[in-house]
C-alpha positions, -999 to 999 in steps of 0.1 A, spaced: 29 277 -25 18 254 -52 -13 251 -69 -22 215 -87 -54 217 -109 -69 177 -107 -88 167 -138 -101 129 -154 -104 109 -185 -119 76 -187 -143 62 -165 -133 49 -129 -163 25 -133 -155 -17 -142 -152 -25 -170 -170 11 -182 -167 29 -220 -132 33 -213 -103 5 -208 -82 31 -185 -90 58 -159 -68 86 -154 -65 112 -131 -38 141 -143 -28 167 -119 -10 196 -134 18 216 -102 28 255 -110 43 272 -78 20 302 -68 37 328 -85 34 313 -121 -1 309 -127 -9 346 -140 19 339 -168 7 305 -181 -32 320 -181 -17 347 -199 3 324 -224 -25 301 -229 -53 332 -230 -27 343 -258 -34 308 -282 -68 309 -278 -68 348 -292 -50 330 -320 -78 308 -332 -108 324 -322 -113 311 -288 -113 333 -262 -130 329 -231 -139 296 -245 -135 267 -223 -110 236 -239 -122 203 -237 -102 184 -254 -121 153 -262 -146 173 -275 -123 197 -297 -105 166 -314 -139 148 -329 -148 152 -364 -179 178 -368 -195 156 -398 -212 188 -405 -177 207 -422 -181 178 -444 -209 191 -463 -204 225 -466 -181 235 -499 -151 250 -495 -157 251 -459 -122 264 -450 -126 291 -472 -155 306 -454 -150 338 -427 -151 326 -395 -190 341 -393 -200 321 -425 -186 290 -409 -205 295 -379 -239 303 -396 -234 271 -423 -224 249 -397 -252 258 -374 -281 253 -403 -271 218 -407 -270 214 -376 -305 232 -366 -320 207 -398 -311 179 -377 -327 189 -350 -358 192 -363 -350 159 -384 -347 140 -349 -374 158 -328 -401 147 -356 -390 113 -360 -397 106 -323 -363 95 -316 -359 107 -284 -325 87 -271 -313 102 -303 -326 133 -301 -307 139 -265 -275 126 -279 -270 145 -305 -287 176 -287 -260 173 -264 -231 165 -291 -239 201 -307 -240 221 -272 -201 204 -266 -189 214 -295 -209 249 -305 -182 269 -292 -153 249 -321 -175 245 -352 -158 277 -367 -125 253 -364 -118 229 -387 -106 198 -377 -70 203 -385 -69 235 -368 -88 231 -338 -58 192 -335 -33 224 -339 -47 242 -317 -47 219 -291 -8 207 -300 -5 242 -293 -16 239 -262 7 213 -254 40 228 -265 33 258 -244 30 236 -212 62 211 -224 80 244 -217 69 249 -183 105 236 -167 87 248 -136 60 226 -136 48 190 -127 25 169 -136 12 135 -116 -8 111 -125 -27 78 -120 -34 58 -150 -54 27 -145 -61 -1 -167 -90 -15 -151 -86 -50 -167 -54 -59 -138 -74 -36 -109 -88 -61 -83 -112 -40 -66 -111 -68 -41 -77 -75 -33 -72 -30 -33 -100 -29 -9 -115 1 -31 -121 11 -60 -103 27 -93 -117 66 -82 -100 64 -50 -66 46 -55 -58 73 -83 -69 97 -59 -43 86 -29 -20 80 -56 -20 114 -69 -27 130 -33 6 114 -23 33 121 -51 19 161 -50 27 157 -14 59 138 -16 72 162 -39 63 192 -19 80 175 3 113 172 -10 110 211 -19 107 220 14 143 203 24 161 218 -9 148 251 3 147 247 38 114 267 44 75 255 43 68 249 16 22 244 12 -1 227 -20 -37 231 -29 -52 206 -49 -77 224 -71 -106 201 -90 -133 205 -120 -169 214 -97 -185 177 -100 -213 175 -69 -208 139 -72 -165 136 -72 -167 172 -47 -184 147 -16 -160 119 -23 -130 141 -26 -135 159 -2 -140 130 23 -110 117 17 -91 145 27 -107 150 55 -94 113 60 -58 116 48 -54 144 70 -67 124 98 -48 92 89 -20 102 63 -22 81 31 -7 43 27 22 63 17 26 94 36 17 113 59 -3 151 45 16 179 62 25 202 29 -10 202 15 -37 220 30 -74 218 34 -95 196 12 -97 203 -27 -109 237 -38 -135 229 -67 -139 253 -90 -159 262 -126 -134 243 -153 -154 263 -179 -140 300 -161 -104 279 -147 -78 279 -176 -58 251 -161 -85 226 -147 -89 229 -184 -50 219 -190 -57 189 -166 -82 177 -187 -59 180 -214 -26 154 -198 -59 130 -181 -68 134 -222 -33 126 -241 -19 103 -213 -54 78 -221 -53 81 -257 -13 72 -263 -22 39 -234 -55 32 -259 -49 37 -285 -7 43 -286 -11 81 -302 15 95 -292 22 130 -305 1 151 -277 15 127 -253 52 136 -256 49 167 -248 29 165 -218 51 137 -202 80 163 -208 67 178 -173 60 141 -154 78 148 -118 113 128 -119 141 123 -95 176 135 -105 184 105 -127 158 109 -146 136 80 -136 104 89 -139 79 86 -101 55 115 -109 32 92 -132 23 52 -130 10 31 -149 -5 5 -131 -4 -27 -156 10 -59 -158 41 -58 -148 58 -70 -182 43 -37 -191 70 -18 -221 50 14 -227 70 50 -223 56 53 -189 63 19 -173 96 19 -194 106 57 -176 99 45 -144 121 17 -139 152 38 -156 180 34 -134 
């Protein structure tokens, strides 16, 4: 039995606010999830983040308030939190008085989404994410699946469906194929379950899609090994969905900004053929792309 934890990065809207949409899934055997969770929890404790959700994009932003605090790195955790909160509260009050409701609402959202990390300086948050990615890279029992869609080259009229549908169908098909291969190698039944971050809009769409896939198959394969519809969970409470978030973020930042430090680590567990050809992660883009994903996909 295998769990495949799924999350996304970027927006499927065209054009949206990102050039790429990434849907990534990380698969682990059911008997390994506790070990994985224990390793992630140990790294969180090291950075005083026990019980905190890893949201990579929010963690890797610059928090301007920290630059305004003298000797920030020399302060202890409680002092850091106090000083950052003080500056943020002042900014919120200033925006309330200004009547700029849009700026007030966005700033409050930013503060809420980063509150758990304000005791860490930027380089410490970056090191934390690197430690997590390095940990993932050593999970030789795990497999990374991903559909990376360059929306400039995506034509919904030609495909007959949208970006989000294609990404989901591709990840489901590759996970299913991986399970079928494991069945043949093991000579016994090998089942899988999809686990997704709980989003009301996405959950309805993906549940219906999986029902259709179970009845009709995907464009590439029948669904015989993935059981049920996806299980939707609160990512705040499930470390492995947070890991899928990190993987999708790392892939998108590589494709859009050529940032490859995190990417190189998580890409090590991309599903491959025995000759090393990457089959688990695909970059849907122009046929002449020479990125690391496309190059590994063409490997002979």
